[in-house]
KEROVO-295066 format. One line per field, with one value per atom (N, C-alpha, C): residue number from 1; chain; atom name; y, x, z. Coordinates in pm, whole numbers, plus 50000, padded with zeros to 5 digits. Example, Ala and Ser with C-alpha at 12.3 -4.5 7.8 and 13.67 -1.06 7.14 Angstrom:
# residues 2
resi <- 1:1:1:2:2:2
chain <- A:A:A:A:A:A
name <- N:CA:C:N:CA:C
yy <- 49431:49550:49670:49775:49894:50003
xx <- 51319:51230:51320:51285:51367:51290
zz <- 50780:50780:50780:50708:50714:50787
***
This chain:
# residues 192
resi <- 1:1:1:2:2:2:3:3:3:4:4:4:5:5:5:6:6:6:7:7:7:8:8:8:9:9:9:10:10:10:11:11:11:12:12:12:13:13:13:14:14:14:15:15:15:16:16:16:17:17:17:18:18:18:19:19:19:20:20:20:21:21:21:22:22:22:23:23:23:24:24:24:25:25:25:26:26:26:27:27:27:28:28:28:29:29:29:30:30:30:31:31:31:32:32:32:33:33:33:34:34:34:35:35:35:36:36:36:37:37:37:38:38:38:39:39:39:40:40:40:41:41:41:42:42:42:43:43:43:44:44:44:45:45:45:46:46:46:47:47:47:48:48:48:49:49:49:50:50:50:51:51:51:52:52:52:53:53:53:54:54:54:55:55:55:56:56:56:57:57:57:58:58:58:59:59:59:60:60:60:61:61:61:62:62:62:63:63:63:64:64:64:65:65:65:66:66:66:67:67:67:68:68:68:69:69:69:70:70:70:71:71:71:72:72:72:73:73:73:74:74:74:75:75:75:76:76:76:77:77:77:78:78:78:79:79:79:80:80:80:81:81:81:82:82:82:83:83:83:84:84:84:85:85:85:86:86:86:87:87:87:88:88:88:89:89:89:90:90:90:91:91:91:92:92:92:93:93:93:94:94:94:95:95:95:96:96:96:97:97:97:98:98:98:99:99:99:100:100:100:101:101:101:102:102:102:103:103:103:104:104:104:105:105:105:106:106:106:107:107:107:108:108:108:109:109:109:110:110:110:111:111:111:112:112:112:113:113:113:114:114:114:115:115:115:116:116:116:117:117:117:118:118:118:119:119:119:120:120:120:121:121:121:122:122:122:123:123:123:124:124:124:125:125:125:126:126:126:127:127:127:128:128:128:129:129:129:130:130:130:131:131:131:132:132:132:133:133:133:134:134:134:135:135:135:136:136:136:137:137:137:138:138:138:139:139:139:140:140:140:141:141:141:142:142:142:143:143:143:144:144:144:145:145:145:146:146:146:147:147:147:148:148:148:149:149:149:150:150:150:151:151:151:152:152:152:153:153:153:154:154:154:155:155:155:156:156:156:157:157:157:158:158:158:159:159:159:160:160:160:161:161:161:162:162:162:163:163:163:164:164:164:165:165:165:166:166:166:167:167:167:168:168:168:169:169:169:170:170:170:171:171:171:172:172:172:173:173:173:174:174:174:175:175:175:176:176:176:177:177:177:178:178:178:179:179:179:180:180:180:181:181:181:182:182:182:183:183:183:184:184:184:185:185:185:186:186:186:187:187:187:188:188:188:189:189:189:190:190:190:191:191:191:192:192:192
chain <- A:A:A:A:A:A:A:A:A:A:A:A:A:A:A:A:A:A:A:A:A:A:A:A:A:A:A:A:A:A:A:A:A:A:A:A:A:A:A:A:A:A:A:A:A:A:A:A:A:A:A:A:A:A:A:A:A:A:A:A:A:A:A:A:A:A:A:A:A:A:A:A:A:A:A:A:A:A:A:A:A:A:A:A:A:A:A:A:A:A:A:A:A:A:A:A:A:A:A:A:A:A:A:A:A:A:A:A:A:A:A:A:A:A:A:A:A:A:A:A:A:A:A:A:A:A:A:A:A:A:A:A:A:A:A:A:A:A:A:A:A:A:A:A:A:A:A:A:A:A:A:A:A:A:A:A:A:A:A:A:A:A:A:A:A:A:A:A:A:A:A:A:A:A:A:A:A:A:A:A:A:A:A:A:A:A:A:A:A:A:A:A:A:A:A:A:A:A:A:A:A:A:A:A:A:A:A:A:A:A:A:A:A:A:A:A:A:A:A:A:A:A:A:A:A:A:A:A:A:A:A:A:A:A:A:A:A:A:A:A:A:A:A:A:A:A:A:A:A:A:A:A:A:A:A:A:A:A:A:A:A:A:A:A:A:A:A:A:A:A:A:A:A:A:A:A:A:A:A:A:A:A:A:A:A:A:A:A:A:A:A:A:A:A:A:A:A:A:A:A:A:A:A:A:A:A:A:A:A:A:A:A:A:A:A:A:A:A:A:A:A:A:A:A:A:A:A:A:A:A:A:A:A:A:A:A:A:A:A:A:A:A:A:A:A:A:A:A:A:A:A:A:A:A:A:A:A:A:A:A:A:A:A:A:A:A:A:A:A:A:A:A:A:A:A:A:A:A:A:A:A:A:A:A:A:A:A:A:A:A:A:A:A:A:A:A:A:A:A:A:A:A:A:A:A:A:A:A:A:A:A:A:A:A:A:A:A:A:A:A:A:A:A:A:A:A:A:A:A:A:A:A:A:A:A:A:A:A:A:A:A:A:A:A:A:A:A:A:A:A:A:A:A:A:A:A:A:A:A:A:A:A:A:A:A:A:A:A:A:A:A:A:A:A:A:A:A:A:A:A:A:A:A:A:A:A:A:A:A:A:A:A:A:A:A:A:A:A:A:A:A:A:A:A:A:A:A:A:A:A:A:A:A:A:A:A:A:A:A:A:A:A:A:A:A:A:A:A:A:A:A:A:A:A:A:A:A:A:A:A:A:A:A:A:A:A:A:A:A:A:A:A:A:A:A:A:A:A:A:A:A:A:A:A:A:A:A:A:A:A:A:A:A:A:A:A
name <- N:CA:C:N:CA:C:N:CA:C:N:CA:C:N:CA:C:N:CA:C:N:CA:C:N:CA:C:N:CA:C:N:CA:C:N:CA:C:N:CA:C:N:CA:C:N:CA:C:N:CA:C:N:CA:C:N:CA:C:N:CA:C:N:CA:C:N:CA:C:N:CA:C:N:CA:C:N:CA:C:N:CA:C:N:CA:C:N:CA:C:N:CA:C:N:CA:C:N:CA:C:N:CA:C:N:CA:C:N:CA:C:N:CA:C:N:CA:C:N:CA:C:N:CA:C:N:CA:C:N:CA:C:N:CA:C:N:CA:C:N:CA:C:N:CA:C:N:CA:C:N:CA:C:N:CA:C:N:CA:C:N:CA:C:N:CA:C:N:CA:C:N:CA:C:N:CA:C:N:CA:C:N:CA:C:N:CA:C:N:CA:C:N:CA:C:N:CA:C:N:CA:C:N:CA:C:N:CA:C:N:CA:C:N:CA:C:N:CA:C:N:CA:C:N:CA:C:N:CA:C:N:CA:C:N:CA:C:N:CA:C:N:CA:C:N:CA:C:N:CA:C:N:CA:C:N:CA:C:N:CA:C:N:CA:C:N:CA:C:N:CA:C:N:CA:C:N:CA:C:N:CA:C:N:CA:C:N:CA:C:N:CA:C:N:CA:C:N:CA:C:N:CA:C:N:CA:C:N:CA:C:N:CA:C:N:CA:C:N:CA:C:N:CA:C:N:CA:C:N:CA:C:N:CA:C:N:CA:C:N:CA:C:N:CA:C:N:CA:C:N:CA:C:N:CA:C:N:CA:C:N:CA:C:N:CA:C:N:CA:C:N:CA:C:N:CA:C:N:CA:C:N:CA:C:N:CA:C:N:CA:C:N:CA:C:N:CA:C:N:CA:C:N:CA:C:N:CA:C:N:CA:C:N:CA:C:N:CA:C:N:CA:C:N:CA:C:N:CA:C:N:CA:C:N:CA:C:N:CA:C:N:CA:C:N:CA:C:N:CA:C:N:CA:C:N:CA:C:N:CA:C:N:CA:C:N:CA:C:N:CA:C:N:CA:C:N:CA:C:N:CA:C:N:CA:C:N:CA:C:N:CA:C:N:CA:C:N:CA:C:N:CA:C:N:CA:C:N:CA:C:N:CA:C:N:CA:C:N:CA:C:N:CA:C:N:CA:C:N:CA:C:N:CA:C:N:CA:C:N:CA:C:N:CA:C:N:CA:C:N:CA:C:N:CA:C:N:CA:C:N:CA:C:N:CA:C:N:CA:C:N:CA:C:N:CA:C:N:CA:C:N:CA:C:N:CA:C:N:CA:C:N:CA:C:N:CA:C:N:CA:C:N:CA:C:N:CA:C:N:CA:C:N:CA:C:N:CA:C:N:CA:C:N:CA:C:N:CA:C:N:CA:C:N:CA:C:N:CA:C:N:CA:C:N:CA:C:N:CA:C:N:CA:C:N:CA:C:N:CA:C:N:CA:C:N:CA:C:N:CA:C
yy <- 00569:00662:00781:00867:01009:00945:00825:00791:00819:00732:00726:00846:00954:01084:01165:01170:01206:01173:01058:01004:00988:00986:01045:01224:01376:01436:01481:01362:01375:01361:01268:01229:01327:01415:01524:01660:01665:01777:01881:01832:01944:01935:01900:01877:02005:02034:02146:02170:02299:02279:02241:02243:02241:02038:01977:01826:01790:01878:01844:01846:02014:01995:01936:01825:01740:01627:01597:01455:01478:01605:01577:01587:01634:01629:01477:01394:01242:01170:01192:01161:01156:01326:01312:01242:01194:01144:01010:00961:00827:00816:00942:00953:00940:01011:01033:01198:01265:01417:01455:01439:01469:01428:01366:01305:01439:01441:01516:01712:01702:01843:01832:01755:01747:01763:01673:01711:01852:01915:02055:02106:02097:02193:02170:02012:01991:02042:02094:02124:02312:02379:02508:02617:02520:02627:02622:02489:02497:02557:02521:02628:02760:02800:02949:03020:02912:02975:02857:02829:02765:02885:02858:02955:02970:03020:03009:02889:02900:02827:02619:02626:02516:02462:02578:02540:02484:02565:02551:02401:02389:02218:02138:02186:02038:02036:02134:02139:02091:02084:02077:01886:01859:01771:01752:01826:01791:01750:01646:01616:01522:01586:01576:01658:01678:01714:01712:01593:01548:01569:01578:01606:01769:01846:01987:02057:01953:02065:02010:01853:01863:01962:01967:02075:02247:02286:02413:02375:02310:02290:02286:02239:02131:02276:02291:02359:02471:02527:02669:02765:02669:02812:02858:02774:02792:02862:02821:02894:03030:03080:03232:03270:03191:03255:03354:03260:03288:03375:03441:03535:03463:03314:03270:03240:03262:03290:03424:03501:03647:03633:03722:03757:03767:03815:03789:03621:03544:03396:03325:03349:03300:03352:03490:03582:03531:03474:03402:03256:03174:03079:03073:03140:03194:03229:03290:03308:03190:03085:02946:02921:02863:02752:02597:02575:02464:02459:02382:02399:02397:02292:02246:02337:02460:02519:02657:02671:02776:02750:02605:02512:02559:02532:02583:02685:02830:02922:02968:02884:02923:02803:02742:02638:02717:02740:02805:02932:03016:03088:03041:02899:02843:02815:02849:02875:02999:03113:03211:03232:03153:03128:03020:02937:02812:02812:02801:02852:02749:02619:02484:02502:02591:02616:02750:02778:02941:03047:03015:03177:03217:03376:03427:03538:03462:03543:03639:03629:03770:03780:03848:03914:03973:04082:04120:04016:03951:03855:03704:03670:03610:03611:03736:03791:03804:03863:03913:03758:03671:03519:03501:03517:03438:03538:03666:03743:03714:03707:03668:03537:03448:03287:03297:03410:03379:03394:03372:03347:03218:03178:03026:02934:02859:02778:02633:02612:02457:02399:02320:02255:02229:02212:02219:02343:02438:02585:02662:02626:02635:02586:02486:02420:02497:02529:02546:02711:02798:02966:02920:02858:02783:02767:02664:02656:02796:02836:02994:03125:03103:03189:03157:03018:02961:02920:02930:02921:03051:03191:03303:03376:03306:03314:03342:03256:03268:03356:03406:03559:03645:03651:03813:03783:03729:03726:03871:03967:04092:04110:04089:04062:03974:03871:03746:03830:03874:03919:04000:04127:04201:04136:04059:04028:03959:03860:03779:03899:03961:04081:04179:04171:04289:04187:04051:03976:03874:03844:03730:03722:03828:03806:03749:03724:03657:03530:03492:03392:03257:03129:03017:03025:02969:02951:02857:02752:02679:02738:02802:02900:03051:03056:03133:03042:02955:02841:02856:02777:02708:02827:02946:03034:03076:03148:03162:03097:02949:02825:02859:02862:02876:02998:03137:03181:03224:03155:03159:03046:02927:02779:02773:02812:02733:02633:02605:02475:02466:02438:02403:02338:02241:02163:02168:02242:02232:02107:02041:01924:01990:01910:01976:01979
xx <- 94118:94132:94094:94072:93963:93836:93802:93690:93600:93694:93701:93698:93777:93774:93644:93633:93479:93332:93382:93277:93285:93372:93397:93345:93392:93348:93197:93129:92987:92939:93031:92964:93009:93119:93161:93102:92980:93001:92953:92892:92822:92899:93034:93126:93167:93195:93252:93426:93496:93622:93726:93710:93813:93859:93703:93706:93811:93748:93823:94002:93997:94160:94224:94150:94163:94166:94069:94107:94233:94264:94376:94494:94495:94629:94640:94579:94583:94587:94554:94584:94738:94768:94918:95005:94941:95041:95056:94970:95001:95048:95072:95157:95076:94935:94820:94786:94905:94921:94787:94774:94702:94581:94563:94385:94364:94450:94364:94347:94433:94467:94297:94277:94164:94015:94043:93962:93902:94026:93999:93965:93993:93974:93804:93802:93644:93560:93578:93508:93508:93410:93458:93460:93386:93381:93540:93606:93744:93805:93783:93895:93887:93792:93784:93740:93804:93825:93976:94037:94167:94298:94359:94506:94634:94717:94825:94909:94897:94964:94889:94783:94754:94780:94772:94843:94913:95045:95202:95223:95146:95163:95153:95023:95009:95110:95202:95306:95460:95439:95581:95621:95758:95816:95784:95787:95782:95889:95891:96020:96057:95958:95921:95815:95902:95799:95656:95635:95499:95396:95474:95428:95410:95504:95547:95397:95399:95307:95186:95136:94995:94998:95031:95049:95017:95090:95051:94960:94901:94795:94646:94685:94547:94521:94583:94569:94637:94772:94838:94767:94792:94761:94580:94513:94341:94314:94391:94409:94472:94530:94601:94498:94464:94319:94223:94188:94106:94117:94259:94303:94306:94358:94347:94495:94605:94700:94776:94855:94891:95031:95012:95142:95273:95289:95427:95443:95339:95378:95424:95389:95430:95559:95555:95735:95855:95786:95894:95940:95792:95817:95933:95952:96003:96146:96187:96311:96359:96285:96328:96501:96541:96670:96591:96503:96465:96403:96412:96386:96249:96179:96082:95948:96000:95905:95935:96052:96021:95999:95944:95907:95736:95697:95577:95535:95619:95613:95535:95599:95595:95437:95439:95319:95211:95231:95124:95067:95104:95063:94989:94980:94861:94779:94738:94635:94552:94644:94579:94541:94620:94584:94551:94458:94407:94270:94189:94035:93984:93988:93940:93939:94030:94050:94035:93944:93873:93978:94086:94182:94126:94166:94089:94250:94379:94501:94549:94660:94680:94834:94873:95023:95092:95015:95135:95146:95083:95145:95233:95192:95251:95409:95375:95525:95595:95602:95644:95723:95619:95698:95816:95788:95875:96018:95982:96111:96178:96125:96203:96299:96240:96282:96386:96375:96437:96566:96667:96808:96856:96731:96758:96745:96874:96880:96859:96841:96845:96718:96704:96628:96461:96455:96274:96258:96332:96260:96254:96354:96335:96210:96178:96051:95946:95964:95854:95801:95959:95955:95855:95875:95836:95660:95696:95493:95427:95487:95381:95426:95488:95475:95374:95402:95283:95139:95103:94985:94891:94982:94953:94970:94980:94970:94854:94786:94637:94586:94570:94506:94564:94703:94782:94877:94879:95005:95084:95070:95110:95234:95147:95233:95348:95321:95419:95536:95468:95582:95672:95616:95686:95785:95755:95828:95979:95903:96002:96123:96111:96121:96273:96191:96250:96330:96347:96423:96470:96518:96539:96646:96748:96888:96930:96810:96809:96753:96652:96596:96693:96659:96709:96659:96744:96699:96561:96569:96465:96301:96305:96208:96164:96285:96267:96203:96259:96214:96067:96034:95912:95834:95824:95715:95724:95835:95765:95684:95703:95639:95458:95515:95350:95273:95342:95281:95291:95335:95302:95211:95218:95165:95057:95044:94952:95027:95129:95183:95345:95359:95534:95619:95622:95718:95590:95568:95499:95553:95468:95490:95583:95632:95730:95634
zz <- 17460:17594:17594:17435:17446:17488:17412:17437:17590:17653:17809:17879:17821:17875:17839:17715:17688:17753:17773:17860:18023:18080:18206:18228:18079:18113:18087:18035:18052:18202:18269:18376:18500:18495:18581:18539:18438:18400:18462:18583:18693:18842:18807:18887:18927:19046:19082:19034:19008:18917:19044:19174:19252:19241:19229:19194:19069:18952:18836:18840:18913:18961:19016:19126:19185:19143:19035:18932:18841:18782:18707:18754:18883:18990:18988:19045:19043:18965:18829:18702:18648:18663:18684:18732:18895:18966:18899:18777:18765:18613:18565:18463:18335:18365:18280:18230:18277:18229:18140:18060:17923:17918:18034:18020:18120:18235:18284:18255:18174:18090:18022:17933:17869:17973:18091:18152:18192:18228:18266:18130:18026:17925:17859:17863:17862:17976:18092:18152:18209:18127:18090:18292:18325:18484:18522:18530:18513:18441:18324:18228:18273:18318:18344:18487:18549:18699:18745:18677:18686:18708:18812:18821:18763:18813:18768:18816:18986:18998:19004:19005:18950:18814:18713:18553:18594:18658:18659:18733:18835:18903:18783:18712:18617:18500:18501:18397:18462:18608:18657:18571:18594:18514:18382:18320:18154:18123:18029:18042:17861:17808:17609:17536:17443:17337:17333:17357:17338:17469:17621:17702:17754:17660:17637:17562:17452:17343:17411:17463:17529:17633:17685:17814:17737:17641:17586:17529:17429:17352:17404:17538:17587:17691:17812:17919:17910:17885:17931:17789:17682:17575:17601:17632:17682:17793:17901:18017:17981:17941:17874:17758:17706:17623:17707:17805:17893:18047:18020:18125:18254:18297:18369:18445:18328:18331:18258:18321:18253:18157:18069:17994:18076:18191:18288:18326:18331:18335:18209:18131:18002:17982:17961:17940:18057:18170:18260:18217:18211:18111:18007:17898:17830:17857:17989:18058:18127:18138:18230:18166:18271:18232:18162:18202:18122:18047:17924:17755:17750:17851:17829:17842:17940:17995:17891:17855:17701:17620:17580:17476:17516:17586:17625:17628:17684:17655:17501:17408:17294:17252:17290:17250:17285:17376:17493:17343:17294:17217:17084:17069:16994:17036:17149:17215:17145:17181:17114:16959:16883:16716:16667:16776:16710:16668:16581:16595:16634:16639:16753:16873:16911:17099:17112:17022:17070:17008:16963:16913:16789:16787:16688:16634:16677:16651:16725:16764:16872:16823:16735:16693:16814:16846:16979:17105:17166:17251:17202:17078:16981:16994:16897:16838:17001:17105:17215:17277:17266:17302:17233:17081:16957:16993:16993:17039:17131:17224:17387:17355:17244:17238:17075:17029:16873:16878:16950:16973:16991:17090:17133:16992:17025:16889:16953:17085:17093:17008:16927:16852:16875:16978:17032:17040:17050:17073:16904:16829:16721:16603:16644:16592:16631:16770:16856:16731:16783:16677:16522:16482:16366:16379:16461:16448:16507:16599:16659:16545:16473:16381:16269:16271:16137:16132:16340:16361:16351:16367:16367:16226:16139:15950:15862:15911:15851:15895:16042:16081:16086:16075:16050:15977:15860:15759:15747:15755:15690:15860:15952:16089:16086:16045:16037:15973:15799:15752:15755:15813:15841:15982:16068:16194:16103:16047:15928:15864:15814:15733:15835:15951:16070:16155:16150:16248:16195:16036:15971:15953:15998:16033:16174:16246:16399:16411:16279:16297:16222:16291:16270:16122:16015:15881:15833:15944:15911:15924:16037:16060:15941:15914:15813:15675:15597:15519:15539:15648:15718:15710:15761:15788:15643:15581:15442:15338:15336:15296:15324:15448:15521:15440:15436:15384:15240:15139:15058:14941:15042:15035:15087:15197:15318:15395:15348:15381:15426:15553:15612:15514:15483:15348:15221:15137:15036:14919:14890:14770:14685:14624:14512:14385
***
């Protein structure tokens, strides 16, 4: 399917951003959310012009970690990185009653810290979202808190170390273990 998406992206290279968003919306209606998110991500004029309403519409109905992580990594994180959605939008997701929107807020931080997606490390925004969700013990959130901190660690290890030291009493044991492993060895779960 990825090869099909790459071929389609080539054909749509000169398409108008509204056409790309319309295509992504139609793909979502057919259960191919990730395909549409990738179309947007691969079409830079669309990624650089998409608005919050379109991003949130394309995330509606998330109901699994796969959907949420795809949305956060492929669409929401890069849209946030490019200023298409604001910090306050991600903060609102972090305060949502819906576990998948809360997880999406954390996963979106990976876009700020993932070199292959254009991220360059953003401790301020990442740690703010982590702090909003630090006390949430829903397993999907605990795992995403760990992931957010581990993605930031290669860029700003001191900021992550300081955060863990300052908030260690509030962080889930799994988060502390995985983040400390990442800082010490470069791996979440190093081989013994």
